[in-house]
C-alpha positions in Angstrom: 178.8 133.5 -84.2 176.6 133.2 -81.3 176.5 136.0 -79.0 175.8 137.2 -75.9 172.5 137.5 -73.7 170.5 140.8 -72.5 172.4 142.3 -69.2 170.4 144.8 -67.3 172.8 147.6 -66.8 170.0 150.0 -65.6 167.5 147.9 -64.0 169.2 146.3 -60.8 166.8 143.4 -60.3 168.7 141.3 -57.8 167.5 137.8 -57.1 164.3 138.6 -59.1 162.9 136.4 -60.3 150.4 128.1 -68.3 148.2 124.0 -71.0 144.8 123.6 -70.1 145.3 120.1 -68.2 145.4 117.1 -70.0 142.4 115.5 -69.4 142.9 111.5 -70.2 139.6 110.1 -72.4 137.8 107.0 -71.1 135.5 104.4 -72.3 132.9 102.6 -70.8 133.7 99.1 -69.3 131.2 97.0 -71.5 131.3 94.1 -74.0 132.5 95.3 -77.1 130.2 95.3 -80.5 130.9 92.0 -82.3 132.1 93.3 -85.7 133.0 91.7 -89.1 136.1 92.4 -91.2 136.3 94.6 -94.5 139.8 93.7 -95.7 141.0 97.0 -96.1 144.1 98.4 -93.9 145.5 102.0 -93.7 147.6 101.1 -91.1 146.6 103.9 -88.6 147.0 105.1 -85.1 145.6 102.3 -83.0 147.1 99.6 -84.9 150.2 98.9 -82.7 151.1 95.3 -83.0 151.0 95.0 -86.9 153.7 94.9 -88.8 154.2 97.7 -91.0 154.1 95.9 -94.1 151.5 92.8 -93.4 148.7 92.8 -91.2 148.4 90.0 -88.6 145.3 88.3 -88.3 143.6 89.5 -84.9 140.3 89.0 -83.1 137.4 91.1 -83.8 137.8 93.9 -81.4 136.0 97.5 -81.3 138.3 100.0 -79.6 136.1 103.1 -78.9 137.7 106.6 -78.1 135.6 109.3 -75.9 135.8 112.6 -75.3 136.7 113.0 -71.9 138.7 111.2 -69.1 138.3 108.9 -65.8 141.4 109.9 -63.9 143.9 112.1 -65.6 147.8 111.0 -65.6 148.8 114.7 -66.1 148.6 117.7 -63.5 145.3 118.2 -61.7 144.7 122.2 -61.2 142.9 121.7 -57.8 140.6 124.8 -57.9 139.6 126.8 -54.7 138.1 130.1 -54.2 139.8 132.7 -52.3 138.8 133.8 -48.9 140.8 136.9 -48.8 143.5 138.9 -49.6 146.8 136.8 -50.1 150.2 138.3 -49.0 153.2 138.4 -51.2 155.9 135.6 -50.2 158.9 138.4 -50.1 160.9 135.4 -48.2 160.9 133.6 -51.5 164.5 133.6 -52.9 163.2 134.5 -56.4 161.7 137.7 -55.7 162.1 141.4 -56.8 163.9 143.4 -54.6 163.3 146.8 -56.0 159.8 145.8 -58.2 156.9 144.9 -56.1 154.2 142.5 -57.2 151.8 145.6 -57.6 154.6 147.0 -59.9 154.2 144.4 -62.1 150.4 144.4 -62.3 149.8 141.7 -59.9 147.5 142.2 -57.0 146.0 139.7 -54.7 142.4 140.6 -55.7 142.9 141.1 -59.4 143.6 137.4 -60.6 139.8 136.8 -60.2 137.7 133.4 -60.0 139.4 130.1 -59.5 143.3 129.7 -58.9 145.6 126.9 -59.9 147.2 124.6 -57.2 150.0 122.4 -58.3 150.5 119.0 -56.7 153.9 117.4 -57.7 153.2 114.5 -55.0 154.6 111.5 -56.4 156.1 112.9 -59.6 159.7 112.3 -60.9 162.1 115.3 -61.7 161.1 115.3 -65.6 157.7 115.5 -64.4 157.8 118.0 -62.1 159.5 120.3 -64.8 156.6 119.5 -67.4 154.0 120.2 -64.6 155.3 123.4 -63.5 155.7 124.9 -66.9 151.8 123.8 -67.7 150.9 125.8 -64.6 152.9 128.8 -65.8 151.0 128.4 -69.3 147.6 127.9 -67.2 148.4 131.2 -65.3 149.6 133.1 -68.3 146.4 132.4 -70.1 144.3 132.9 -67.3 145.9 136.5 -66.8 145.9 137.4 -70.4 142.2 136.6 -70.6 141.6 138.8 -67.7 143.5 141.5 -69.6 141.8 141.3 -72.9 138.7 141.2 -71.4 139.3 144.8 -69.5 140.7 146.1 -72.4 137.7 145.2 -74.6 135.3 147.0 -71.8 137.4 150.0 -71.9 137.4 150.2 -75.8 133.7 149.7 -75.7 133.1 152.5 -73.0 135.6 154.7 -74.9 134.3 154.2 -78.6 130.8 153.1 -78.0 128.6 155.0 -80.6 131.9 156.4 -82.6 132.7 155.9 -86.1 135.7 154.0 -84.5 133.6 151.2 -82.9 134.4 147.7 -84.6 132.5 146.4 -87.4 131.1 143.2 -87.9 133.7 140.6 -88.5 136.6 142.8 -87.2 138.5 142.3 -83.7 139.3 145.1 -81.0 142.9 146.4 -81.2 144.6 147.8 -78.3 144.4 151.2 -77.7 144.6 153.9 -75.1 142.6 152.0 -72.6 144.9 149.1 -72.5 147.7 150.4 -70.3 149.2 149.4 -67.0 146.5 149.5 -64.4 144.2 150.8 -67.1 146.0 153.9 -67.9 147.1 154.9 -71.2 150.1 152.8 -72.6 150.7 149.2 -74.0 148.9 146.2 -72.5 150.4 144.9 -69.3 152.7 141.8 -69.6 150.9 138.7 -68.6 154.1 136.4 -68.6 155.7 138.6 -66.0 152.1 138.8 -63.9 152.2 135.0 -64.2 155.9 135.1 -62.7 154.7 137.0 -59.6 151.4 135.0 -59.3 153.6 131.9 -59.0 156.0 133.8 -56.5 152.9 134.6 -54.4 151.5 130.7 -54.4 154.9 129.6 -54.0 154.9 127.3 -57.1 158.4 127.9 -58.5 159.6 124.8 -58.7 163.3 125.7 -57.4 162.6 128.8 -55.5 166.2 128.9 -53.9 169.2 129.6 -56.3 171.8 126.8 -56.5 174.6 126.3 -58.6 174.9 123.1 -60.7 172.2 121.2 -62.7 168.9 121.0 -61.9 166.9 117.8 -61.4 164.6 117.3 -64.3 165.9 120.0 -66.5 167.7 118.0 -69.4 170.3 119.6 -71.5 169.1 120.5 -74.9 165.5 121.7 -73.3 164.0 124.7 -75.1 162.0 127.4 -73.7 159.8 129.7 -75.7 160.2 133.0 -73.4 162.6 133.8 -70.5 159.8 133.6 -67.9 159.5 130.0 -68.4 162.9 129.6 -67.2 162.2 131.8 -64.1 159.3 129.7 -63.3 161.9 126.6 -62.9 164.4 128.6 -61.3 166.8 127.7 -64.0 167.5 131.2 -64.8 165.7 133.8 -62.1 166.5 137.1 -64.1 163.6 137.8 -66.7 165.7 140.7 -68.1 169.3 140.3 -66.8 172.1 138.0 -68.5 173.7 136.9 -65.4 171.8 134.9 -62.5 173.7 134.9 -59.5 173.4 134.0 -55.6 173.6 137.2 -53.2 175.6 137.6 -50.2 172.7 136.6 -48.1 173.7 132.8 -49.0 177.2 133.4 -47.2 175.2 133.0 -43.9 174.3 129.3 -44.6 176.1 126.7 -43.4 176.3 124.5 -46.6 177.7 127.6 -48.4 180.8 128.1 -45.9 184.0 128.6 -47.8 182.4 130.2 -50.9 182.9 133.8 -51.8 179.7 135.9 -52.9 178.0 137.0 -54.9 178.3 133.8 -56.8 176.8 133.3 -60.6 174.5 130.4 -61.0 173.5 130.9 -64.9 173.8 133.2 -67.8 172.1 133.7 -71.1 173.6 134.5 -74.3 171.8 135.8 -77.0 173.5 138.5 -79.0 173.4 141.8 -77.0 176.9 142.4 -76.5 179.3 143.3 -79.5 182.4 142.1 -77.9 181.4 138.1 -77.5 182.6 135.3 -78.8 180.7 132.1 -79.0 182.6 129.2 -80.4 180.3 127.0 -78.6 182.3 124.6 -76.4 184.7 127.5 -75.8 183.0 130.9 -75.0 184.5 134.7 -74.3 181.5 136.1 -72.4 181.3 140.1 -71.9 179.8 141.1 -68.5 177.2 143.0 -67.4 177.0 147.0 -67.7 177.6 149.9 -70.0 175.5 148.5 -72.8 172.8 150.7 -74.8 170.0 148.1 -74.8 167.5 150.5 -75.8 169.2 152.6 -78.6 172.3 151.3 -81.0 172.9 148.3 -78.6 176.9 149.1 -78.8 178.8 149.9 -75.1 178.3 153.3 -73.9 179.9 153.1 -70.8 182.7 151.4 -68.7 181.7 148.0 -67.0 182.6 147.7 -63.1 183.4 144.7 -61.4 180.0 144.2 -59.5 176.9 142.7 -59.1 176.8 139.8 -61.8 180.6 140.3 -63.0 181.8 140.3 -59.6 179.7 136.9 -59.0 181.5 135.5 -62.4 184.9 136.3 -60.8 184.0 134.4 -57.8 183.1 131.4 -59.9 186.8 131.5 -61.2 188.2 131.7 -57.5 185.7 128.9 -56.1 186.0 126.6 -59.2 181.9 126.7 -59.4 180.5 126.0 -62.9 177.8 128.0 -64.4 174.5 127.2 -66.3 174.5 128.1 -69.9 171.4 129.0 -72.0 171.6 130.4 -75.4 169.0 132.4 -77.1 168.6 132.3 -80.9 166.3 134.0 -83.3 163.6 131.6 -84.4 160.7 132.1 -86.8 158.9 129.0 -84.9 158.8 130.7 -81.5 156.1 133.2 -80.9 158.5 135.5 -79.2 160.9 135.5 -82.0 163.6 133.4 -79.8 163.7 130.1 -78.8 165.9 129.6 -75.4 167.9 126.0 -75.0 170.0 125.1 -72.2 173.1 123.8 -72.9 174.6 122.2 -69.9 177.2 123.4 -67.5 180.7 125.3 -68.2 183.6 126.1 -66.2 184.3 130.0 -65.7 188.1 129.2 -66.6 189.5 133.1 -66.2 188.6 137.0 -66.6 190.2 140.0 -67.4 189.5 143.5 -68.2 190.0 145.1 -71.7 189.0 148.1 -74.1 186.2 146.9 -75.9 185.2 147.8 -79.7 183.5 151.1 -78.7 186.6 151.9 -76.5 184.9 151.3 -73.0 186.3 149.0 -70.6 184.5 145.7 -70.7 185.0 142.8 -68.4 185.6 139.2 -70.4 185.0 135.8 -69.0 186.5 132.6 -70.6 184.2 129.7 -70.2 184.7 126.0 -71.3 182.1 123.6 -71.4 182.3 120.4 -68.9 182.6 117.2 -70.5 180.6 114.5 -70.2 177.6 116.1 -70.9 175.1 115.4 -73.9 176.3 117.3 -77.1 175.1 120.8 -78.0 172.2 121.2 -79.7 172.7 125.0 -80.6 175.6 125.1 -82.7 173.0 126.2 -85.4 169.5 127.2 -84.6 167.4 123.5 -85.1 165.3 121.6 -83.2 166.6 118.5 -81.8 164.0 116.5 -83.9 165.3 117.5 -87.3 165.3 120.2 -89.9 161.7 122.0 -90.4 161.0 121.6 -94.2 160.4 124.8 -95.9 158.3 123.2 -98.5 156.8 119.9 -99.6 159.5 119.1 -102.2 162.1 118.9 -99.7 160.3 115.8 -97.9 161.9 112.5 -98.2 159.7 109.4 -98.4 156.8 111.6 -99.6 154.2 109.2 -101.2 151.1 111.8 -101.1 151.3 115.8 -101.6 147.9 116.4 -99.9 145.9 113.8 -98.4 143.1 116.0 -98.6 143.0 116.3 -101.7 143.1 120.2 -101.6 140.0 120.3 -99.2 142.3 122.0 -96.8 143.6 125.2 -97.3 147.1 124.0 -96.1 148.3 120.7 -98.0 148.8 117.9 -95.9 151.6 115.6 -97.4 152.1 112.4 -96.1 155.7 110.5 -96.0 156.5 106.9 -96.1 160.3 105.7 -94.9 159.2 102.4 -93.2 157.3 100.3 -96.1 159.3 98.8 -99.0 158.1 99.5 -101.2 156.4 102.8 -99.7 152.7 103.5 -100.0 150.5 106.3 -98.9 147.5 106.0 -96.4 144.4 104.4 -98.2 140.9 103.2 -97.5 139.3 106.4 -96.4 137.9 109.6 -97.8 138.8 112.7 -96.5 136.1 115.2 -95.3 136.8 118.7 -93.2 133.3 118.5 -91.2 131.1 116.1 -89.6 128.5 114.0 -91.8 125.5 113.1 -90.6 124.0 109.5 -91.0 120.6 109.2 -92.3 118.8 108.7 -89.1 120.5 111.7 -87.6 119.5 115.1 -87.6 121.2 118.3 -85.7 118.9 120.3 -83.1 117.5 123.6 -83.8 120.1 126.6 -84.0 120.5 128.5 -81.1 119.4 132.0 -81.0 122.8 133.3 -80.2 124.2 136.6 -79.0 123.1 140.1 -79.5 126.5 141.4 -79.8 127.6 143.5 -82.6 131.0 143.5 -84.5 133.4 141.3 -82.2 132.2 140.1 -78.8 134.3 142.0 -76.3 132.2 142.3 -73.2 131.6 139.0 -71.5 129.1 140.4 -68.9 126.8 141.1 -71.7 127.4 138.5 -74.2 124.8 135.7 -74.1 127.3 133.0 -75.3 130.1 134.1 -72.8 127.4 133.7 -70.2 127.3 130.0 -70.7 130.6 129.7 -70.3 130.8 131.2 -66.8 130.7 135.0 -67.8 134.1 134.8 -69.5 135.0 134.7 -72.9 136.9 130.5 -72.9 139.4 131.8 -75.3 142.2 134.6 -75.7 142.8 136.2 -78.9 146.8 136.0 -78.7 148.4 133.6 -81.5 144.8 133.3 -83.3 143.3 132.1 -80.4 144.1 130.2 -77.5 141.8 128.0 -75.0 142.4 129.5 -71.3 141.7 126.2 -69.4 139.5 122.8 -70.5 136.1 122.6 -69.5 133.1 120.2 -69.6 131.9 122.0 -72.8 132.6 124.9 -74.2 129.8 127.3 -75.8 131.1 129.3 -79.0 129.1 131.9 -81.1 127.2 130.5 -83.7 125.1 131.1 -87.1 122.6 133.1 -85.3 124.9 135.1 -83.6 125.2 139.4 -84.4 129.2 138.8 -84.6 131.3 138.0 -87.3 134.0 135.7 -88.1 136.8 137.4 -86.4 134.8 137.2 -83.0 137.4 135.4 -80.6 134.5 133.1 -79.3 134.6 131.0 -82.8 138.3 130.3 -82.4 137.6 126.4 -83.1 135.9 127.1 -86.2 138.4 128.7 -88.4 139.9 125.1 -90.0 143.7 124.2 -89.9 146.2 127.0 -89.4 149.3 124.6 -89.1 151.3 122.9 -91.5 150.9 119.1 -90.9 152.5 116.2 -92.1 151.5 112.6 -91.8 154.4 110.2 -91.6 155.0 106.2 -91.3 156.2 104.9 -87.8 157.8 101.4 -87.3 155.3 100.3 -84.6 152.4 102.5 -84.5 151.4 102.9 -88.0 150.6 106.2 -89.5 151.3 109.5 -87.3 150.9 113.4 -87.7 153.6 116.1 -86.7 153.5 119.8 -87.5 156.2 121.6 -89.0 155.1 124.7 -87.0 155.3 125.4 -83.3 151.8 125.4 -81.5 151.1 127.3 -78.2 149.5 125.7 -75.4 145.8 125.9 -75.6 145.7 126.4 -79.6 143.0 124.6 -81.5 144.6 121.8 -83.7 141.8 120.2 -85.2 138.4 119.0 -85.1 137.9 114.7 -84.9 135.7 114.8 -88.1 133.7 111.4 -89.5 130.2 110.3 -89.7 128.0 111.2 -86.6 125.8 108.5 -85.9 124.0 106.7 -83.3 126.0 104.1 -81.0 123.3 101.6 -81.2 123.8 101.6 -84.9 127.3 100.3 -84.9 126.1 96.7 -83.8 127.5 94.5 -86.6 129.6 97.4 -88.3 133.0 96.6 -90.0 136.1 96.2 -87.6 136.5 99.8 -86.8 139.3 101.4 -84.8 137.9 104.9 -85.4 134.9 105.1 -83.4 134.8 108.3 -80.8 132.1 108.3 -78.3 130.5 111.7 -77.5 130.3 111.4 -74.0 129.8 115.0 -72.9 126.8 114.5 -71.0 128.1 111.5 -69.1 131.7 113.4 -68.0 129.5 116.3 -66.8 127.6 114.5 -64.5 130.4 112.3 -63.5 128.8 109.4 -64.3 130.7 105.7 -64.4 133.7 107.1 -62.8 134.3 109.8 -65.5 136.3 112.5 -63.7 134.3 115.9 -63.9 136.0 118.8 -65.6 137.3 121.7 -63.4 135.3 124.8 -63.4 131.6 124.1 -64.7 131.6 120.5 -64.8 128.3 120.1 -62.7 124.9 120.5 -64.8 123.8 122.6 -62.5 126.2 125.5 -63.9 124.6 124.5 -67.4 121.0 125.3 -66.4 119.5 124.8 -70.2 120.8 121.0 -70.0 118.3 118.6 -69.1 119.2 115.3 -67.8 117.1 112.4 -67.3 118.7 110.1 -64.9 116.3 107.3 -65.9 117.3 107.4 -69.2 120.8 107.8 -69.0 123.4 105.2 -69.4 127.1 105.1 -69.3 127.1 104.4 -73.0 126.6 107.6 -75.2 123.6 108.0 -77.2 126.1 109.2 -80.4 129.3 108.6 -81.5 131.6 109.8 -84.5 132.5 106.9 -87.2 136.1 108.2 -88.6 136.7 104.4 -90.0 136.2 105.2 -94.2 135.5 108.9 -93.7 137.7 111.2 -91.7 140.1 114.2 -91.6 143.9 114.3 -90.3 143.0 113.6 -86.9 142.1 110.1 -87.4 146.0 109.6 -88.0 146.8 111.1 -84.3 148.4 108.5 -82.2 147.6 107.5 -78.7 150.4 108.5 -75.8 150.4 108.1 -72.3 152.2 111.3 -72.0 150.4 113.2 -74.4 150.5 116.7 -75.7 147.0 117.3 -76.8 143.7 117.2 -75.0 140.1 116.7 -76.1 137.4 119.4 -75.7 133.8 119.4 -76.5 132.6 122.5 -78.0 129.0 123.5 -78.9 128.0 126.3 -81.6 125.5 125.8 -83.9 123.2 124.5 -81.1 123.2 123.5 -77.6 122.7 120.0 -77.2 125.8 118.3 -75.2 124.9 114.8 -76.8 126.2 116.1 -80.3 128.8 118.3 -79.2 131.9 118.8 -81.8 135.1 117.0 -80.7 138.1 119.4 -81.1 141.7 118.3 -79.9 143.7 121.6 -78.3 147.1 121.8 -77.3 148.3 120.8 -73.6 151.5 122.3 -73.9 153.8 124.2 -76.0 154.5 121.9 -79.1 157.9 122.3 -80.8 157.8 121.7 -84.5 158.4 117.9 -85.6 157.0 116.6 -82.3 154.5 114.1 -82.8 150.8 114.9 -81.7 149.1 112.5 -79.6 146.6 112.4 -77.1 145.4 109.9 -74.5 142.9 107.6 -75.8 141.9 106.9 -72.3 140.8 103.1 -72.3 140.9 101.7 -68.8 143.0 98.5 -68.3 140.6 95.8 -68.9 137.8 98.0 -70.6 137.8 96.1 -74.0 136.6 93.1 -74.2 135.6 90.7 -76.8 132.1 89.2 -78.2 132.9 86.2 -75.5 133.5 88.7 -72.5 137.0 88.1 -72.2 139.2 90.8 -71.7 141.3 91.9 -74.8 145.1 93.4 -74.4 147.1 95.7 -77.0 150.6 96.4 -76.3 151.2 100.4 -76.2 154.2 102.1 -78.2 154.2 105.5 -77.4 157.9 105.6 -76.1 156.7 107.9 -72.9 159.1 107.6 -70.0 156.1 106.4 -67.7 154.3 104.3 -70.6 151.4 102.0 -69.3 152.7 99.4 -71.5 149.2 98.7 -72.7 146.9 100.6 -74.5 143.9 98.6 -73.4 
């Protein structure tokens, strides 16, 4: 039985109530090197036009990948500095009536640094929803970063020199210094601060409450936190189970004839003992009288007020409500996943004695016909069942493509080919291998921090990132925002392996599966939920000089390391936000006379590589590319990392934008080559290049 949501019987919050941007990578518009054929084929990511069984003969094209983008297809976060204080948007319909912005821990001057601005111009409804959720994650990560920095400084000042000081390799734990406003207690909640910030900046997608379906929010869409729904306006309360339009709406012309308050949405998540949820038909217990902090049982009588009165008016006005169900899920970071299940008619209501002997109000809801089928009769992700072990996989052709080199096995499945075949023609390597004529620079001196790096104002590595650590510790480390380059702590730093500024060096931490597709060759998906900003994997292979790929075998796995070209904005490349100009990196020396649009170095994953070589292109990607430096500071030889651009549910295919400008790939005679794109995105460009 699925049961009810959190209904705030004590807190009266009437009408209350963050991925790094995806950056499209690019390649230079130039003649592609003439190549020769090797004869082997493993059917991986770029081979879009090739039959799953037999490879067609095609012209000799070298498709080159690069680290960063020309023009971003996703949300561009326009950065600006505050000129002064910002007033709270008290006129916003989704705003606390009894809880101020300062009560939630957000003040006009505590966000610090650059802000994010959402531009939805020209976006369709689904894109607006996606961009708003990405903005939520961007704010969330930035606010969490500020909170962790504050806690780290307070921990250091409170524990410095004591036997409790963090030892090398350890992480700082939240203590008494991490409370609200710097006082004792628990750390402030970034999700609530994020919602307040979005209200202040007027970036809630639907700030004015409205009944019925919201454009762009599809039945079956899932959320990993209540505040994500608040950011959209799908459900405007971060605590209460009933969201409703207040009596103030009665004065608006378009609502003449309606009785208010009027409910717009409810959350069902198992907090009320008297609920009955049979999917299409629900008996919903009203709000109030529940001991939320204790036994969870009814401890008092309910009254026909607020949300209960609003649902009664839905019966009278024949207005449906949006229903969101929350279920426990081990794949969710918060322990629950919330699913929008569509519109329900409130058929009738009554009062009765509940199981605990107190008066409760009951509301019978019936799902409207003609909607997509429910996805939450049972807690599953819509893309299928998440396997518990490799033995459960259908079409298993290899139990670990890494050959036990990775700590977590990477199985491969093939339900397409007959007979099924595994990925072949490559050797798995966990880290970069060097070509004979390539040597890495001398190791950087590193920071002098002891134990874990906690204070970015004194950490030399953090100073290279703009006096901030690029990551937060939550969920095993998450990148706050995409940068032109991220500087991590390295071998000569005083900190240990547990330092947050070594996040990308910790290897694979998710359960991946390589699987065969009908049109795209091999692909990759995760069995685990991946939070936005999390490192997914490094792009490994042979680090070589670009000039040496002349006359090399036909190869679709060349990845140009064009970090320096992107920092300068050369040849149409779009600079990364925040620190893209070279003056922000005083140690980077640029010789304009020698600098060319073609990067000096590249990574060849044709015959040597890891799981990244199987990750496909998408015109609407869920990953982005990030250059990272740790052992040295030569941006021409940066490591290439893939990070989550958004919250990625289990079994969703992983993909990033290869960034080929249309017409940029030419054959040996200078003719433009074309390859169809089969990514399946709503706004697919139809051509990979």
